[in-house]
LOMI-890001 format. One line per field, with one value per residue (C-alpha): residue in one letter; x, y, z. Coordinates in steps of 0.5 Angstrom, whole numbers. Each point is the difference from the previous one (the first is absolute). Layout:
code c(A,...)
c1 c(X,...)
c2 c(Y,...)
c3 c(Z,...)
This chain:
code c(X,X,X,X,X,X,X,X,X,X,X,X,X,X,X,X,X,X,X,X,X,X,X,X,X,X,X,X,X,X,X,X,X,X,X,X,X,X,X,X,X,X,X,X,X,X,X,X,X,X,X,X,X,X,X,X,X,X,X,X,X,X,X,X,X,X,X,X,X,X,X,X,X,X,X,X,X,X,X,X,X,X,X,X,X,X,X,X,X,X,X,X,X,X,X,X,X,X,X,X,X,X,X,X,X,X,X,X,X,X,X,X,X,X,X,X,X,X,X,X,X,X,X,X,X,X,X,X,X,X,X,X,X,X,X,X,X,X,X,X,X,X,X,X,X,X,X,X,X,X,X,X,X,X,X,X,X,X,X,X,X,X,X,X,X,X,X,X,X,X,X,X,X,X,X,X,X,X,X,X,X,X,X,X,X,X,X,X,X,X,X,X,X,X,X,X,X,X,X,X,X,X,X,X,X,X,X,X,X,X,X,X,X,X,X,X,X,X,X,X,X,X,X,X,X,X,X,X,X,X,X,X)
c1 c(0,6,3,-6,-1,7,-2,-6,4,5,-5,-3,7,0,-6,3,7,-5,-2,6,4,-6,1,7,0,-7,1,8,4,0,3,-2,1,-2,2,8,-1,-4,5,6,-2,-3,8,2,-4,2,8,-1,-2,-8,-4,-5,3,2,7,1,-6,0,7,-1,-6,4,5,-5,-3,5,2,-7,1,7,-3,-6,4,5,-7,-3,7,-1,-8,-2,-6,-6,-2,4,-1,6,-4,-6,6,2,-7,-2,6,-2,-7,2,5,-6,-5,6,1,-7,0,6,-3,-6,4,5,-2,2,3,0,5,8,4,-8,-2,7,0,-7,2,7,-4,-5,5,3,-6,-2,7,-1,-6,2,6,-6,-4,6,2,-7,1,-6,0,-2,-2,6,-5,4,1,-4,4,2,-7,-3,6,-2,-7,0,6,-3,-7,-4,1,7,0,1,-5,-2,4,-2,-4,-5,5,4,-6,-2,7,-1,-8,2,6,-3,-7,5,3,-7,-1,5,-1,-7,3,4,-6,-2,6,7,0,-6,3,6,-4,-5,6,3,-7,0,8,-2,-6,5,5,-6,-4,7,2,-6,1,7,-3,-5,6,4,-5,-2,7,0,-6,2,7,-3,-5,6,4,-7)
c2 c(0,5,-1,1,7,1,-1,4,6,-1,0,7,3,-2,3,6,0,0,6,4,-3,3,7,0,-1,3,6,1,0,-8,-3,-6,1,-8,-4,1,-5,7,4,-4,0,7,2,-4,4,7,-1,-1,7,-2,5,2,-6,2,-2,3,-2,-7,0,3,-5,-6,3,2,-7,-4,4,-1,-6,-1,4,-5,-6,3,1,-6,-5,-7,0,-6,-1,2,6,4,5,4,-2,5,6,-1,0,6,4,0,1,7,1,0,4,6,-1,1,6,2,0,4,6,0,5,-4,-7,-4,5,2,-2,-1,-6,-3,1,-4,-6,-1,1,-6,-4,-1,-2,-4,-4,-1,-3,-5,-2,-1,-5,-3,-2,-4,-4,-1,-3,4,7,4,6,5,-4,-6,-2,-7,-1,1,-6,-4,1,-2,-5,-4,0,-6,3,-1,-8,3,0,7,0,7,3,3,5,1,2,4,4,1,3,4,4,1,3,4,3,2,2,5,3,2,3,4,3,3,2,-4,1,-5,-6,1,0,-6,-4,2,-2,-6,-2,2,-4,-6,2,0,-7,-3,2,-3,-7,0,2,-6,-5,1,0,-6,-3,1,-3,-6,0,1,-6,-4,2,-2)
c3 c(1,1,-7,-3,3,-2,-7,0,3,-6,-5,3,-1,-7,-1,3,-4,-6,2,2,-7,-4,4,-1,-7,-3,6,1,-7,-1,6,3,8,2,-7,-1,-7,-3,2,-2,-7,0,2,-5,-5,4,-1,-8,-1,-1,0,5,5,6,4,7,3,-2,1,7,1,0,4,6,-1,2,5,3,-1,3,7,0,0,5,5,-1,0,1,1,-3,-4,4,1,6,4,-5,-6,3,1,-7,-2,5,-3,-7,2,4,-6,-5,4,1,-8,-1,4,-3,-7,2,3,-5,-6,-6,4,-7,-2,0,7,4,-5,0,8,0,-4,3,7,-3,-2,6,3,-6,1,8,-1,-6,5,6,-5,-3,8,-1,-5,-2,-7,-6,4,0,0,-5,-6,-4,-5,4,2,-7,-3,6,-2,-7,0,6,-3,-3,-6,0,3,8,6,0,7,4,-6,4,4,-7,-3,5,0,-7,1,6,-3,-6,4,4,-6,-3,8,0,-7,2,6,-5,-3,7,4,0,8,1,-4,5,6,-2,-1,8,2,-3,2,8,-1,-1,5,5,-2,-1,6,4,-4,3,7,0,-3,5,6,-3,-1,8,2,-4,4,7,-2,-3,7,5)
């Protein structure tokens, strides 16, 4: 039951990643803040001098994503695969950071232009790197929260059509669909105001952190009760 709850929380975070990537790409000069594969491709095209393709923001997004992932890994340490109170800390930091960025976007005039936009995409990339590192520690197969390419490969190559047994097809399909719907939602929020989408992402990540933390507390209490019963 605990791992199912963990899976559900990571799927929610996958949806939120679709939102932030749509907001970054459409609203902040073609920058992916969650999907670094996209940034590598954009950076490669930009370095050739292709017209209208940015270089600075995708490059900084890559750097700050790695910084966020490294700091997250340092905080988490060797916590194992189960949700840990340090996992809650990481997701809580990410949620607070996204809330702060939504306020930043709401208050700064033309936040997508110049240095203001670069600060936003770099900071959001660092937060997404921290989130991705925490998700990776949990080792939920096929759900990384930031990319679905490998998930799509698994969905197709392990399908009945390919002669496989369609293992984990439900979670794989959900991950793909949720990041797609998240991108749709993120693009839709841009029609209203840029800060709204980031605020919604902050709420979703905070909810995932809270629910995951409660699940971890219940698991800890159950294990403690089981230990007491076995020693009685």
